[in-house]
N, C-alpha and C positions, 0 to 999 in steps of 0.2 A: 605301187601306183606310179603312173607317169608324172614327171615333174609338172607338165602343163596342166594335168588334171588337178594335182594338188594346189596349184596356184589358183585355178578357177574355183575349186572347192573353198579355198580360203576367202576368195572374193565373195562367193555366195554367202558364207557364214558372216562376213563383215556386213554384207547387204542386209541380212536379216537383223543383225545387231542394230544397224542404223534405223531400220523400220521400227524396231522395238523402241528405240529412243524417241522417235517421233510421237509415240503414244503418250509421252510425258507432257506434251504440249496441250494446253487447253484448246478445245475445239475452235473457239473464236480466233485464237492466234493462228492455228493451222489454216483456217479458212481465209484469213486476210493476208497471209505471208506467202507470196508466190515462191519464194526460195524453198520453203518447207514442202510445198506441193511438188516442186521440181525435184527435190531430193527423194521424195516418196516415189514419184513416177520413175525416175532413173533406176532406183534400187529394185522396184518391182520388175522393171524390164530386165535388168541384169540377172536377177534371181530366176525369173521365168525362163530366160534363154539358157541358163545353166541346166535347168531341169530338162528342157527339150533337147539340148545338145547331148546330155548324158543319156537320155532315152534313145536318141538316134544311134549313139555309139553302141549301146547294148543291142539294139535291133540288128545293127550291122554285124556284130560279133555272133549273133544267133543265126546269121545268114538269112535274115528275113528282109524282104524289100522295105526300104525306108521310105515312107510317104513323103510327099513334097511339102505339105503344110504342117504348121505346128499343131493344129487341131487333129489332123489325121495321125500324126505321130503319137499324140496322147491316146487316141482311140486304139491304135495298134498296140501300144504298151499294155492297155487293158485287155485286149484280145489275146495277148500272149501270156496273160495271167500274172503280170508283174505288179499291177495295181488293181484295186477293185472298182466297181462301178461308181461308188460314192466318191472316191478320190478322183476318178476320171471326171466326174461332173464338176467337182470343185476346181480342178485344174483347167477344165475347158473354160470356166468363167474367168479365171486369171489370165489365160491365154487371150481371151477376147479383150480383156482390159489392156493387156500388153499391146495388142494390135491397135487399139484405139489410141494409146499413148504414142506409139511409134509412127503410125500413119496419120495421126490427127484426123481421124474420121469424124470426130465430134469433140466438143468441149468436154473436158473432164470435170465431173462434179466432185469437187474436193471433199464435200461432206460424205459422199459414198465411199471414197477412198479411206477417209479417216475412220468412219464407222466400221469398215471391214478390214482394217489393218491387222487386227489380231487373227482373224480367220485366214487372211492371206499368208501371214507368217506361219501359222500352224500347218496349213496345207502344203506350203513349199517345204517346210521342214519334214513333214511326213513323207512327201514324195521323194525327197533326197534319201531318207532312211530306207524306204522300200527299194529304191534303185540300188543303193549300196548293198543291202541285204541280198537282193537277187543276184547282183554281179558276183558277190562273194560265194554264194551257193553254187553258181554255175562256173566258178573259176575264171571269171572275166576280169582281167586286170584293167581298171579304168586308168 
């Protein structure tokens, strides 16, 4: 694996660890502490971007045209058989959340983030595992 990939993978894993730690806070504390919400938002963003960038890399190695948007990249990864429809649907939701966070399309509902942290973590972890499994099977060195 390339050193740059290993560094990003390490940051991805640390981001998931941080998100898991946020689950230890009571919901009232999470909802009233802007720092905690900011930590959650940033790590959701970083982890989502890792999944999309890794997906783009795999698509490029497969000599498949890499779409322009995050949503299209996730769709294309499903079309290539790397992930299934269920995982695609979950990732599309996380990509949408990431877009809201980054582009500030709307205020973030901290309660929705808190209530969905476990699903977000599991989905991102599953996506990374599927991408790694596929890249290994196809001899793609990330």
